[in-house]
DRENVOLUM-733439 format. One record per atom (N, C-alpha, C, CB): atom name; residue in one letter; x, y negated, z. Coordinates in nm, 2 decimals, padded with zeros to 4 digits. Glycine has a CB too. Layout:
N
+------+------+--------+--------+--------+
| name | resn |     xx |     yy |     zz |
+------+------+--------+--------+--------+
|   CA |    a |      X |      Y |      Z |
...
+------+------+--------+--------+--------+
END
This chain:
103
+------+------+--------+--------+--------+
| name | resn |     xx |     yy |     zz |
+------+------+--------+--------+--------+
|    N |    m |  18.64 | -04.79 |  13.77 |
|   CA |    m |  18.71 | -04.85 |  13.66 |
|    C |    m |  18.83 | -04.74 |  13.62 |
|   CB |    m |  18.76 | -05.01 |  13.72 |
|    N |    a |  18.90 | -04.69 |  13.71 |
|   CA |    a |  19.02 | -04.61 |  13.68 |
|    C |    a |  18.96 | -04.48 |  13.61 |
|   CB |    a |  19.10 | -04.57 |  13.82 |
|    N |    t |  18.84 | -04.44 |  13.63 |
|   CA |    t |  18.77 | -04.34 |  13.56 |
|    C |    t |  18.78 | -04.37 |  13.39 |
|   CB |    t |  18.61 | -04.33 |  13.62 |
|    N |    r |  18.73 | -04.48 |  13.38 |
|   CA |    r |  18.72 | -04.54 |  13.23 |
|    C |    r |  18.86 | -04.53 |  13.16 |
|   CB |    r |  18.67 | -04.70 |  13.24 |
|    N |    g |  18.95 | -04.59 |  13.22 |
|   CA |    g |  19.09 | -04.56 |  13.16 |
|    C |    g |  19.13 | -04.42 |  13.15 |
|   CB |    g |  19.19 | -04.63 |  13.24 |
|    N |    i |  19.11 | -04.33 |  13.24 |
|   CA |    i |  19.16 | -04.21 |  13.22 |
|    C |    i |  19.06 | -04.14 |  13.11 |
|   CB |    i |  19.17 | -04.13 |  13.36 |
|    N |    s |  18.95 | -04.17 |  13.11 |
|   CA |    s |  18.87 | -04.10 |  13.00 |
|    C |    s |  18.92 | -04.16 |  12.84 |
|   CB |    s |  18.68 | -04.14 |  13.03 |
|    N |    d |  18.94 | -04.27 |  12.85 |
|   CA |    d |  19.00 | -04.36 |  12.71 |
|    C |    d |  19.14 | -04.29 |  12.69 |
|   CB |    d |  19.02 | -04.54 |  12.73 |
|    N |    f |  19.20 | -04.25 |  12.77 |
|   CA |    f |  19.32 | -04.18 |  12.74 |
|    C |    f |  19.33 | -04.05 |  12.72 |
|   CB |    f |  19.40 | -04.21 |  12.83 |
|    N |    v |  19.22 | -03.98 |  12.75 |
|   CA |    v |  19.19 | -03.86 |  12.73 |
|    C |    v |  19.15 | -03.83 |  12.56 |
|   CB |    v |  19.08 | -03.83 |  12.83 |
|    N |    r |  19.07 | -03.91 |  12.56 |
|   CA |    r |  18.99 | -03.95 |  12.42 |
|    C |    r |  19.11 | -03.98 |  12.31 |
|   CB |    r |  18.89 | -04.10 |  12.44 |
|    N |    a |  19.21 | -04.05 |  12.36 |
|   CA |    a |  19.32 | -04.08 |  12.24 |
|    C |    a |  19.40 | -03.98 |  12.22 |
|   CB |    a |  19.41 | -04.20 |  12.26 |
|    N |    g |  19.43 | -03.90 |  12.33 |
|   CA |    g |  19.48 | -03.77 |  12.33 |
|    C |    g |  19.43 | -03.69 |  12.22 |
|   CB |    g |  19.46 | -03.71 |  12.44 |
|    N |    q |  19.29 | -03.68 |  12.25 |
|   CA |    q |  19.20 | -03.57 |  12.14 |
|    C |    q |  19.23 | -03.61 |  12.00 |
|   CB |    q |  19.02 | -03.58 |  12.16 |
|    N |    i |  19.22 | -03.76 |  11.98 |
|   CA |    i |  19.24 | -03.79 |  11.84 |
|    C |    i |  19.37 | -03.77 |  11.79 |
|   CB |    i |  19.20 | -03.93 |  11.83 |
|    N |    l |  19.47 | -03.78 |  11.87 |
|   CA |    l |  19.59 | -03.75 |  11.82 |
|    C |    l |  19.62 | -03.63 |  11.77 |
|   CB |    l |  19.67 | -03.76 |  11.91 |
|    N |    a |  19.58 | -03.53 |  11.87 |
|   CA |    a |  19.59 | -03.39 |  11.84 |
|    C |    a |  19.51 | -03.36 |  11.72 |
|   CB |    a |  19.53 | -03.30 |  11.96 |
|    N |    d |  19.40 | -03.40 |  11.71 |
|   CA |    d |  19.31 | -03.38 |  11.57 |
|    C |    d |  19.41 | -03.43 |  11.46 |
|   CB |    d |  19.15 | -03.50 |  11.57 |
|    N |    m |  19.47 | -03.54 |  11.46 |
|   CA |    m |  19.59 | -03.57 |  11.36 |
|    C |    m |  19.66 | -03.48 |  11.32 |
|   CB |    m |  19.68 | -03.65 |  11.39 |
|    N |    v |  19.72 | -03.41 |  11.42 |
|   CA |    v |  19.82 | -03.29 |  11.40 |
|    C |    v |  19.74 | -03.17 |  11.36 |
|   CB |    v |  19.91 | -03.25 |  11.53 |
|    N |    e |  19.64 | -03.12 |  11.43 |
|   CA |    e |  19.56 | -03.01 |  11.40 |
|    C |    e |  19.43 | -03.03 |  11.39 |
|   CB |    e |  19.57 | -02.92 |  11.47 |
|    N |    p |  19.37 | -03.08 |  11.27 |
|   CA |    p |  19.22 | -03.12 |  11.28 |
|    C |    p |  19.12 | -03.02 |  11.33 |
|   CB |    p |  19.17 | -03.15 |  11.15 |
|    N |    r |  19.03 | -03.05 |  11.41 |
|   CA |    r |  18.91 | -02.97 |  11.46 |
|    C |    r |  18.81 | -02.94 |  11.34 |
|   CB |    r |  18.82 | -03.05 |  11.59 |
|    N |    p |  18.76 | -02.83 |  11.35 |
|   CA |    p |  18.64 | -02.80 |  11.25 |
|    C |    p |  18.52 | -02.91 |  11.26 |
|   CB |    p |  18.58 | -02.65 |  11.29 |
|    N |    t |  18.47 | -02.90 |  11.15 |
|   CA |    t |  18.38 | -03.02 |  11.13 |
|    C |    t |  18.26 | -03.02 |  11.25 |
|   CB |    t |  18.30 | -03.01 |  10.97 |
|    N |    g |  18.23 | -02.90 |  11.27 |
|   CA |    g |  18.12 | -02.91 |  11.37 |
|    C |    g |  18.14 | -02.95 |  11.48 |
|   CB |    g |  18.08 | -02.82 |  11.40 |
|    N |    e |  18.29 | -02.93 |  11.54 |
|   CA |    e |  18.33 | -03.00 |  11.67 |
|    C |    e |  18.36 | -03.14 |  11.66 |
|   CB |    e |  18.45 | -02.94 |  11.71 |
|    N |    r |  18.39 | -03.18 |  11.55 |
|   CA |    r |  18.40 | -03.33 |  11.53 |
|    C |    r |  18.28 | -03.40 |  11.54 |
|   CB |    r |  18.45 | -03.37 |  11.41 |
|    N |    m |  18.17 | -03.34 |  11.48 |
|   CA |    m |  18.02 | -03.38 |  11.47 |
|    C |    m |  17.98 | -03.37 |  11.60 |
|   CB |    m |  17.93 | -03.30 |  11.37 |
|    N |    a |  18.00 | -03.29 |  11.69 |
|   CA |    a |  17.96 | -03.29 |  11.81 |
|    C |    a |  18.01 | -03.39 |  11.91 |
|   CB |    a |  17.99 | -03.18 |  11.85 |
|    N |    m |  18.16 | -03.44 |  11.87 |
|   CA |    m |  18.21 | -03.54 |  11.97 |
|    C |    m |  18.16 | -03.67 |  11.93 |
|   CB |    m |  18.35 | -03.53 |  11.98 |
|    N |    v |  18.12 | -03.68 |  11.81 |
|   CA |    v |  18.05 | -03.81 |  11.75 |
|    C |    v |  17.93 | -03.82 |  11.80 |
|   CB |    v |  18.04 | -03.81 |  11.60 |
|    N |    v |  17.83 | -03.73 |  11.80 |
|   CA |    v |  17.71 | -03.72 |  11.84 |
|    C |    v |  17.71 | -03.75 |  12.01 |
|   CB |    v |  17.67 | -03.59 |  11.79 |
|    N |    h |  17.80 | -03.71 |  12.08 |
|   CA |    h |  17.82 | -03.72 |  12.22 |
|    C |    h |  17.84 | -03.87 |  12.26 |
|   CB |    h |  17.94 | -03.63 |  12.27 |
|    N |    d |  17.94 | -03.91 |  12.17 |
|   CA |    d |  17.99 | -04.03 |  12.19 |
|    C |    d |  17.88 | -04.17 |  12.17 |
|   CB |    d |  18.11 | -04.03 |  12.09 |
|    N |    l |  17.81 | -04.12 |  12.05 |
|   CA |    l |  17.67 | -04.20 |  12.01 |
|    C |    l |  17.58 | -04.19 |  12.15 |
|   CB |    l |  17.59 | -04.11 |  11.87 |
|    N |    n |  17.55 | -04.08 |  12.17 |
|   CA |    n |  17.45 | -04.08 |  12.30 |
|    C |    n |  17.49 | -04.13 |  12.40 |
|   CB |    n |  17.41 | -03.96 |  12.34 |
|    N |    k |  17.62 | -04.14 |  12.45 |
|   CA |    k |  17.68 | -04.20 |  12.58 |
|    C |    k |  17.68 | -04.32 |  12.54 |
|   CB |    k |  17.81 | -04.15 |  12.63 |
|    N |    g |  17.70 | -04.39 |  12.43 |
|   CA |    g |  17.68 | -04.55 |  12.39 |
|    C |    g |  17.55 | -04.61 |  12.39 |
|   CB |    g |  17.73 | -04.58 |  12.26 |
|    N |    g |  17.47 | -04.52 |  12.41 |
|   CA |    g |  17.30 | -04.56 |  12.40 |
|    C |    g |  17.27 | -04.60 |  12.27 |
|   CB |    g |  17.25 | -04.69 |  12.50 |
|    N |    i |  17.34 | -04.56 |  12.17 |
|   CA |    i |  17.29 | -04.58 |  12.04 |
|    C |    i |  17.15 | -04.50 |  11.98 |
|   CB |    i |  17.40 | -04.54 |  11.96 |
|    N |    r |  17.07 | -04.57 |  11.93 |
|   CA |    r |  16.94 | -04.52 |  11.88 |
|    C |    r |  16.94 | -04.42 |  11.77 |
|   CB |    r |  16.87 | -04.62 |  11.83 |
|    N |    y |  16.87 | -04.34 |  11.76 |
|   CA |    y |  16.87 | -04.24 |  11.65 |
|    C |    y |  16.89 | -04.31 |  11.51 |
|   CB |    y |  16.71 | -04.15 |  11.65 |
|    N |    a |  16.76 | -04.38 |  11.51 |
|   CA |    a |  16.75 | -04.44 |  11.38 |
|    C |    a |  16.88 | -04.52 |  11.33 |
|   CB |    a |  16.63 | -04.54 |  11.39 |
|    N |    e |  16.95 | -04.61 |  11.44 |
|   CA |    e |  17.07 | -04.66 |  11.42 |
|    C |    e |  17.15 | -04.56 |  11.35 |
|   CB |    e |  17.13 | -04.71 |  11.53 |
|    N |    a |  17.18 | -04.45 |  11.44 |
|   CA |    a |  17.29 | -04.34 |  11.40 |
|    C |    a |  17.26 | -04.29 |  11.27 |
|   CB |    a |  17.30 | -04.22 |  11.49 |
|    N |    v |  17.14 | -04.27 |  11.23 |
|   CA |    v |  17.11 | -04.22 |  11.11 |
|    C |    v |  17.15 | -04.30 |  11.00 |
|   CB |    v |  16.99 | -04.18 |  11.11 |
|    N |    r |  17.12 | -04.43 |  11.01 |
|   CA |    r |  17.14 | -04.55 |  10.92 |
|    C |    r |  17.29 | -04.58 |  10.90 |
|   CB |    r |  17.07 | -04.68 |  10.98 |
|    N |    e |  17.37 | -04.57 |  11.01 |
|   CA |    e |  17.52 | -04.58 |  11.02 |
|    C |    e |  17.56 | -04.47 |  10.93 |
|   CB |    e |  17.57 | -04.57 |  11.18 |
|    N |    f |  17.55 | -04.35 |  10.95 |
|   CA |    f |  17.61 | -04.24 |  10.93 |
|    C |    f |  17.57 | -04.23 |  10.76 |
|   CB |    f |  17.57 | -04.12 |  11.04 |
|    N |    k |  17.45 | -04.27 |  10.71 |
|   CA |    k |  17.41 | -04.26 |  10.59 |
|    C |    k |  17.51 | -04.36 |  10.49 |
|   CB |    k |  17.27 | -04.28 |  10.59 |
|    N |    k |  17.52 | -04.49 |  10.56 |
|   CA |    k |  17.59 | -04.57 |  10.50 |
|    C |    k |  17.74 | -04.54 |  10.47 |
|   CB |    k |  17.57 | -04.67 |  10.59 |
|    N |    r |  17.81 | -04.52 |  10.59 |
|   CA |    r |  17.93 | -04.46 |  10.57 |
|    C |    r |  17.96 | -04.35 |  10.48 |
|   CB |    r |  17.97 | -04.43 |  10.66 |
|    N |    f |  17.88 | -04.26 |  10.49 |
|   CA |    f |  17.88 | -04.12 |  10.41 |
|    C |    f |  17.88 | -04.19 |  10.27 |
|   CB |    f |  17.73 | -04.01 |  10.44 |
|    N |    l |  17.77 | -04.27 |  10.22 |
|   CA |    l |  17.77 | -04.30 |  10.07 |
|    C |    l |  17.87 | -04.39 |  10.03 |
|   CB |    l |  17.64 | -04.35 |  10.03 |
|    N |    i |  17.93 | -04.49 |  10.13 |
|   CA |    i |  18.06 | -04.56 |  10.09 |
|    C |    i |  18.18 | -04.47 |  10.07 |
|   CB |    i |  18.09 | -04.64 |  10.20 |
|    N |    a |  18.19 | -04.37 |  10.16 |
|   CA |    a |  18.31 | -04.29 |  10.13 |
|    C |    a |  18.30 | -04.22 |  09.99 |
|   CB |    a |  18.34 | -04.20 |  10.24 |
|    N |    v |  18.19 | -04.20 |  09.95 |
|   CA |    v |  18.17 | -04.11 |  09.81 |
|    C |    v |  18.19 | -04.20 |  09.70 |
|   CB |    v |  18.02 | -04.04 |  09.79 |
|    N |    l |  18.11 | -04.34 |  09.73 |
|   CA |    l |  18.14 | -04.43 |  09.62 |
|    C |    l |  18.31 | -04.48 |  09.61 |
|   CB |    l |  18.04 | -04.56 |  09.64 |
|    N |    i |  18.37 | -04.48 |  09.71 |
|   CA |    i |  18.51 | -04.50 |  09.71 |
|    C |    i |  18.59 | -04.38 |  09.63 |
|   CB |    i |  18.55 | -04.51 |  09.85 |
|    N |    q |  18.53 | -04.26 |  09.65 |
|   CA |    q |  18.61 | -04.16 |  09.59 |
|    C |    q |  18.56 | -04.15 |  09.44 |
|   CB |    q |  18.59 | -04.01 |  09.66 |
|    N |    c |  18.47 | -04.20 |  09.40 |
|   CA |    c |  18.40 | -04.21 |  09.31 |
|    C |    c |  18.43 | -04.33 |  09.19 |
|   CB |    c |  18.27 | -04.21 |  09.37 |
|    N |    n |  18.55 | -04.43 |  09.27 |
|   CA |    n |  18.57 | -04.55 |  09.20 |
|    C |    n |  18.43 | -04.63 |  09.19 |
|   CB |    n |  18.63 | -04.52 |  09.07 |
|    N |    g |  18.35 | -04.64 |  09.26 |
|   CA |    g |  18.22 | -04.72 |  09.26 |
|    C |    g |  18.14 | -04.66 |  09.16 |
|   CB |    g |  18.24 | -04.87 |  09.23 |
|    N |    n |  18.14 | -04.56 |  09.10 |
|   CA |    n |  18.06 | -04.52 |  08.98 |
|    C |    n |  17.94 | -04.43 |  09.05 |
|   CB |    n |  18.15 | -04.42 |  08.86 |
|    N |    s |  17.83 | -04.53 |  09.06 |
|   CA |    s |  17.71 | -04.46 |  09.12 |
|    C |    s |  17.65 | -04.33 |  09.06 |
|   CB |    s |  17.59 | -04.56 |  09.13 |
|    N |    c |  17.65 | -04.33 |  08.94 |
|   CA |    c |  17.61 | -04.20 |  08.88 |
|    C |    c |  17.69 | -04.09 |  08.94 |
|   CB |    c |  17.63 | -04.21 |  08.72 |
|    N |    r |  17.80 | -04.12 |  08.92 |
|   CA |    r |  17.90 | -03.97 |  08.96 |
|    C |    r |  17.91 | -03.96 |  09.12 |
|   CB |    r |  18.09 | -03.99 |  08.90 |
|    N |    a |  17.88 | -04.07 |  09.20 |
|   CA |    a |  17.87 | -04.04 |  09.32 |
|    C |    a |  17.73 | -03.99 |  09.36 |
|   CB |    a |  17.90 | -04.16 |  09.39 |
|    N |    a |  17.63 | -04.00 |  09.30 |
|   CA |    a |  17.51 | -03.95 |  09.33 |
|    C |    a |  17.51 | -03.80 |  09.30 |
|   CB |    a |  17.41 | -04.02 |  09.25 |
|    N |    s |  17.58 | -03.77 |  09.18 |
|   CA |    s |  17.60 | -03.63 |  09.14 |
|    C |    s |  17.67 | -03.54 |  09.25 |
|   CB |    s |  17.68 | -03.64 |  09.02 |
|    N |    v |  17.78 | -03.61 |  09.32 |
|   CA |    v |  17.86 | -03.55 |  09.42 |
|    C |    v |  17.79 | -03.51 |  09.55 |
|   CB |    v |  17.98 | -03.65 |  09.45 |
|    N |    v |  17.70 | -03.61 |  09.57 |
|   CA |    v |  17.59 | -03.59 |  09.69 |
|    C |    v |  17.47 | -03.50 |  09.66 |
|   CB |    v |  17.54 | -03.73 |  09.74 |
|    N |    r |  17.46 | -03.47 |  09.53 |
|   CA |    r |  17.35 | -03.40 |  09.49 |
|    C |    r |  17.21 | -03.47 |  09.50 |
|   CB |    r |  17.35 | -03.27 |  09.55 |
|    N |    m |  17.20 | -03.61 |  09.47 |
|   CA |    m |  17.11 | -03.68 |  09.47 |
|    C |    m |  17.07 | -03.74 |  09.34 |
|   CB |    m |  17.12 | -03.75 |  09.55 |
|    N |    h |  16.95 | -03.75 |  09.30 |
|   CA |    h |  16.90 | -03.83 |  09.20 |
|    C |    h |  16.97 | -03.95 |  09.20 |
|   CB |    h |  16.78 | -03.85 |  09.21 |
|    N |    r |  17.01 | -03.99 |  09.08 |
|   CA |    r |  17.06 | -04.15 |  09.06 |
|    C |    r |  16.99 | -04.27 |  09.10 |
|   CB |    r |  17.07 | -04.18 |  08.94 |
|    N |    n |  16.85 | -04.24 |  09.08 |
|   CA |    n |  16.76 | -04.35 |  09.12 |
|    C |    n |  16.74 | -04.35 |  09.27 |
|   CB |    n |  16.62 | -04.33 |  09.05 |
|    N |    t |  16.74 | -04.23 |  09.34 |
|   CA |    t |  16.74 | -04.21 |  09.47 |
|    C |    t |  16.85 | -04.28 |  09.54 |
|   CB |    t |  16.75 | -04.08 |  09.50 |
|    N |    f |  16.96 | -04.23 |  09.49 |
|   CA |    f |  17.09 | -04.29 |  09.51 |
|    C |    f |  17.11 | -04.44 |  09.52 |
|   CB |    f |  17.17 | -04.25 |  09.41 |
|    N |    s |  17.05 | -04.50 |  09.42 |
|   CA |    s |  17.06 | -04.64 |  09.39 |
|    C |    s |  16.96 | -04.72 |  09.50 |
|   CB |    s |  17.02 | -04.67 |  09.23 |
|    N |    r |  16.85 | -04.67 |  09.51 |
|   CA |    r |  16.77 | -04.71 |  09.60 |
|    C |    r |  16.81 | -04.71 |  09.77 |
|   CB |    r |  16.67 | -04.62 |  09.58 |
|    N |    t |  16.85 | -04.59 |  09.78 |
|   CA |    t |  16.92 | -04.56 |  09.93 |
|    C |    t |  17.03 | -04.69 |  09.94 |
|   CB |    t |  17.02 | -04.39 |  09.94 |
|    N |    c |  17.12 | -04.70 |  09.84 |
|   CA |    c |  17.23 | -04.78 |  09.85 |
|    C |    c |  17.16 | -04.93 |  09.86 |
|   CB |    c |  17.32 | -04.76 |  09.73 |
|    N |    a |  17.06 | -04.97 |  09.81 |
|   CA |    a |  17.00 | -05.09 |  09.81 |
|    C |    a |  16.93 | -05.13 |  09.94 |
|   CB |    a |  16.91 | -05.09 |  09.69 |
|    N |    e |  16.87 | -05.00 |  09.99 |
|   CA |    e |  16.82 | -05.03 |  10.14 |
|    C |    e |  16.93 | -05.04 |  10.24 |
|   CB |    e |  16.72 | -04.92 |  10.20 |
|    N |    l |  17.04 | -04.99 |  10.21 |
|   CA |    l |  17.16 | -05.00 |  10.33 |
|    C |    l |  17.25 | -05.11 |  10.28 |
|   CB |    l |  17.26 | -04.86 |  10.34 |
|    N |    k |  17.18 | -05.19 |  10.19 |
|   CA |    k |  17.28 | -05.31 |  10.15 |
|    C |    k |  17.42 | -05.29 |  10.11 |
|   CB |    k |  17.30 | -05.39 |  10.24 |
|    N |    i |  17.44 | -05.17 |  10.01 |
|   CA |    i |  17.55 | -05.14 |  09.96 |
|    C |    i |  17.59 | -05.18 |  09.83 |
|   CB |    i |  17.57 | -05.03 |  09.97 |
|    N |    d |  17.66 | -05.25 |  09.79 |
|   CA |    d |  17.69 | -05.28 |  09.65 |
|    C |    d |  17.80 | -05.20 |  09.58 |
|   CB |    d |  17.73 | -05.42 |  09.64 |
|    N |    a |  17.74 | -05.10 |  09.51 |
|   CA |    a |  17.84 | -05.00 |  09.44 |
|    C |    a |  17.95 | -05.07 |  09.37 |
|   CB |    a |  17.76 | -04.91 |  09.34 |
|    N |    g |  17.92 | -05.18 |  09.31 |
|   CA |    g |  18.02 | -05.24 |  09.22 |
|    C |    g |  18.13 | -05.27 |  09.29 |
|   CB |    g |  17.97 | -05.36 |  09.14 |
|    N |    s |  18.12 | -05.31 |  09.43 |
|   CA |    s |  18.22 | -05.38 |  09.49 |
|    C |    s |  18.35 | -05.27 |  09.53 |
|   CB |    s |  18.15 | -05.46 |  09.62 |
|    N |    y |  18.31 | -05.14 |  09.50 |
|   CA |    y |  18.38 | -05.02 |  09.53 |
|    C |    y |  18.48 | -04.98 |  09.40 |
|   CB |    y |  18.28 | -04.90 |  09.56 |
|    N |    r |  18.46 | -05.05 |  09.28 |
|   CA |    r |  18.53 | -05.03 |  09.16 |
|    C |    r |  18.64 | -05.11 |  09.18 |
|   CB |    r |  18.45 | -05.05 |  09.04 |
|    N |    q |  18.75 | -05.02 |  09.14 |
|   CA |    q |  18.88 | -05.08 |  09.13 |
|    C |    q |  18.91 | -05.15 |  08.98 |
|   CB |    q |  18.99 | -04.96 |  09.16 |
|    N |    r |  18.95 | -05.26 |  09.00 |
|   CA |    r |  18.99 | -05.34 |  08.87 |
|    C |    r |  19.09 | -05.30 |  08.80 |
|   CB |    r |  19.01 | -05.47 |  08.90 |
|    N |    k |  19.09 | -05.27 |  08.67 |
|   CA |    k |  19.21 | -05.23 |  08.61 |
|    C |    k |  19.30 | -05.34 |  08.55 |
|   CB |    k |  19.18 | -05.14 |  08.50 |
|    N |    v |  19.41 | -05.33 |  08.60 |
|   CA |    v |  19.51 | -05.46 |  08.55 |
|    C |    v |  19.56 | -05.44 |  08.41 |
|   CB |    v |  19.64 | -05.48 |  08.65 |
|    N |    n |  19.55 | -05.51 |  08.34 |
|   CA |    n |  19.61 | -05.54 |  08.17 |
|    C |    n |  19.74 | -05.56 |  08.19 |
|   CB |    n |  19.55 | -05.68 |  08.08 |
|    N |    r |  19.82 | -05.43 |  08.16 |
|   CA |    r |  19.96 | -05.46 |  08.16 |
|    C |    r |  20.02 | -05.49 |  08.03 |
|   CB |    r |  20.03 | -05.36 |  08.23 |
|    N |    g |  19.96 | -05.48 |  07.93 |
|   CA |    g |  20.00 | -05.51 |  07.80 |
|    C |    g |  20.01 | -05.65 |  07.75 |
|   CB |    g |  19.92 | -05.45 |  07.73 |
|    N |    a |  20.05 | -05.69 |  07.65 |
|   CA |    a |  20.06 | -05.82 |  07.63 |
|    C |    a |  20.13 | -05.84 |  07.49 |
|   CB |    a |  20.13 | -05.88 |  07.75 |
+------+------+--------+--------+--------+
END
């Protein structure tokens, strides 16, 4: 049990160090893959989760505009929409509502 605590402590230290001086993308990806593999996550689950988080991040960046998001990730808009539907992502829920300040 003590080993688990030490590894958690080391991992937390790595995360804090990355906040100060981020690691190159390849290193971060290698760490994520290692953690997924160590956690017993299946390949299909890992790919699905990556796609979902990736597309949601782009939708947030594009304020829920799926056409713009598809362009950013260089996908055809129909493919993007179909992939979002398969992953149960509602692009509209990532749109920021404009507040009417006039009156």
